[in-house]
C-alpha positions as CSV (number, residue, x, y, z in Angstrom):
1,M,-155.8,-104.1,69.4
2,I,-152.2,-105.1,68.9
3,E,-153.0,-107.3,65.8
4,E,-153.9,-104.1,63.9
5,W,-150.4,-102.9,64.4
6,S,-148.7,-106.2,63.1
7,E,-147.6,-104.7,59.8
8,F,-146.1,-101.6,61.4
9,N,-144.3,-103.8,64.0
10,V,-142.9,-106.1,61.2
11,A,-141.7,-103.0,59.3
12,M,-140.1,-101.4,62.4
13,A,-138.5,-104.5,63.7
14,G,-136.8,-105.1,60.4
15,A,-135.9,-101.4,59.9
16,T,-134.4,-101.0,63.4
17,A,-132.5,-104.3,63.3
18,A,-131.0,-103.3,59.9
19,L,-130.2,-99.8,61.1
20,A,-128.5,-101.0,64.3
21,G,-126.3,-103.3,62.3
22,L,-125.4,-100.5,59.8
23,V,-124.5,-98.1,62.7
24,I,-122.2,-100.7,64.2
25,V,-120.5,-101.4,60.9
26,A,-120.2,-97.8,60.0
27,A,-118.8,-96.9,63.4
28,S,-116.0,-99.5,62.9
29,V,-114.7,-97.4,60.0
30,N,-114.0,-94.4,62.3
31,I,-113.5,-96.4,65.5
32,A,-110.0,-95.1,66.1
33,E,-111.2,-91.5,66.2
34,I,-114.5,-92.4,68.0
35,V,-112.7,-94.0,70.9
36,K,-110.5,-90.9,71.5
37,S,-113.6,-89.0,72.5
38,R,-114.6,-89.1,76.2
39,T,-118.4,-89.2,75.5
40,L,-118.8,-90.3,71.9
41,T,-118.6,-94.0,72.4
42,A,-121.3,-93.8,75.2
43,R,-123.5,-91.6,72.9
44,L,-123.1,-94.1,70.1
45,L,-124.0,-97.0,72.5
46,A,-127.0,-95.1,73.6
47,G,-128.2,-94.5,70.0
48,I,-127.8,-98.3,69.4
49,A,-129.6,-99.1,72.6
50,A,-132.5,-96.8,71.4
51,L,-132.7,-98.9,68.2
52,V,-132.6,-102.1,70.2
53,L,-135.5,-100.8,72.3
54,A,-137.5,-100.0,69.2
55,L,-136.7,-103.5,67.9
56,A,-137.7,-105.1,71.2
57,V,-140.9,-103.2,71.5
58,S,-141.9,-104.0,67.9
59,A,-140.9,-107.7,68.1
60,I,-142.8,-108.1,71.4
61,G,-145.8,-106.5,69.8
62,L,-145.8,-109.4,67.3
63,V,-146.2,-112.1,69.9
64,P,-149.4,-113.9,69.2
65,G,-152.1,-113.5,71.9
66,L,-150.1,-111.1,74.0
67,D,-152.3,-109.3,76.5
68,L,-152.2,-105.5,76.5
69,T,-151.4,-105.3,80.1
70,W,-148.3,-107.5,79.7
71,Y,-147.3,-105.6,76.5
72,G,-147.4,-102.4,78.5
73,V,-145.4,-103.9,81.3
74,L,-142.8,-105.2,78.9
75,I,-142.5,-101.8,77.2
76,V,-141.9,-100.1,80.5
77,V,-139.4,-102.7,81.7
78,A,-137.4,-102.6,78.3
79,T,-137.5,-98.8,78.4
80,L,-136.1,-98.7,81.9
81,L,-133.3,-101.1,81.1
82,M,-132.3,-99.1,78.0
83,S,-132.5,-95.8,79.9
84,V,-129.3,-96.8,81.8
85,F,-127.3,-96.1,78.6
86,Q,-128.8,-92.6,78.1
87,V,-128.4,-91.7,81.8
88,N,-124.7,-92.7,81.5
89,V,-124.3,-90.4,78.5
90,T,-125.9,-87.6,80.4
91,R,-123.6,-88.1,83.3
92,L,-120.5,-88.2,81.2
93,I,-121.5,-85.0,79.2
94,A,-122.4,-83.2,82.4
95,G,-118.9,-84.1,83.8
96,D,-117.1,-83.1,80.6
97,P,-114.2,-80.8,81.5
98,N,-115.0,-78.7,78.3
99,P,-117.6,-76.1,79.4
100,A,-118.7,-75.7,75.8
101,D,-119.7,-79.4,75.6
102,R,-121.5,-79.3,78.9
103,A,-123.5,-76.2,77.6
104,R,-125.1,-78.2,74.8
105,P,-128.0,-80.1,76.3
106,L,-129.2,-81.2,72.9
107,K,-126.3,-83.7,72.9
108,Y,-128.1,-85.8,75.5
109,L,-131.7,-84.6,75.6
110,I,-132.5,-86.0,72.1
111,G,-131.8,-89.5,73.5
112,F,-134.5,-89.1,76.1
113,L,-137.3,-88.3,73.6
114,P,-137.9,-91.9,72.6
115,L,-137.5,-93.1,76.1
116,A,-140.1,-90.7,77.4
117,A,-142.4,-91.7,74.6
118,Y,-142.0,-95.4,75.3
119,L,-142.4,-95.0,79.0
120,V,-145.7,-93.2,78.7
121,A,-146.8,-95.6,75.9
122,G,-146.1,-98.6,78.1
123,V,-148.2,-97.1,81.0
124,L,-151.1,-96.2,78.6
125,V,-150.9,-99.6,76.8
126,G,-150.8,-101.3,80.2
127,V,-154.1,-99.8,81.3
128,G,-155.7,-100.6,77.9
129,H,-155.7,-97.1,76.4
130,P,-155.4,-97.3,72.6
131,S,-153.4,-94.1,72.4
132,G,-150.5,-95.9,73.9
133,L,-149.9,-97.9,70.7
134,Y,-149.7,-94.6,68.8
135,L,-147.2,-93.3,71.3
136,A,-145.2,-96.4,71.0
137,A,-145.1,-95.9,67.2
138,A,-143.9,-92.4,67.9
139,G,-141.3,-93.8,70.3
140,C,-140.0,-96.1,67.5
141,L,-139.7,-93.3,65.0
142,L,-138.0,-91.0,67.6
143,A,-135.5,-93.8,68.4
144,I,-134.6,-94.0,64.7
145,V,-134.2,-90.2,64.4
146,S,-132.2,-89.9,67.6
147,A,-130.0,-92.8,66.6
148,I,-129.4,-91.3,63.1
149,V,-128.4,-88.0,64.7
150,V,-126.0,-89.6,67.2
151,S,-124.6,-91.7,64.4
152,W,-124.0,-88.7,62.2
153,V,-122.1,-87.1,64.9
154,A,-120.0,-90.2,65.6
155,L,-119.3,-90.9,61.9
156,V,-119.0,-87.5,60.3
157,E,-118.5,-84.8,62.8
158,V,-115.7,-86.7,64.6
159,L,-113.6,-86.2,61.4
160,R,-113.9,-82.5,61.3
């Protein structure tokens, strides 16, 4: 089943690797303003971590002869490892002294979307259900979207 997804995985591995690099380079342009924020650096790191998760899941899916059960386990493990960054962002935003910032759950909820998709995908793939591969693809696309949103805030909104 995984072999049918090889072209998608190749495309997503390349796209997420390139996007993660671009986000890091672009952030360096406004780094002085970004580091002044209590939560922005953590949000940017969580966005990059989501891209690294998408890269890892796509790359692992290209391993020849990989068993679906192992692929599912590796997706779950990678997701749990990368979740640490999003949990940290949520904790920082929840503890933000500015009540207006704490009242905007979209600031951190968007980062949980790809993680949730990957977690469920990993379980489904691990038990051999083909819908898990579609959910993993959705997780990859959600990781790209959430990273772009976080990057936009870090790179553009910080200057307003």
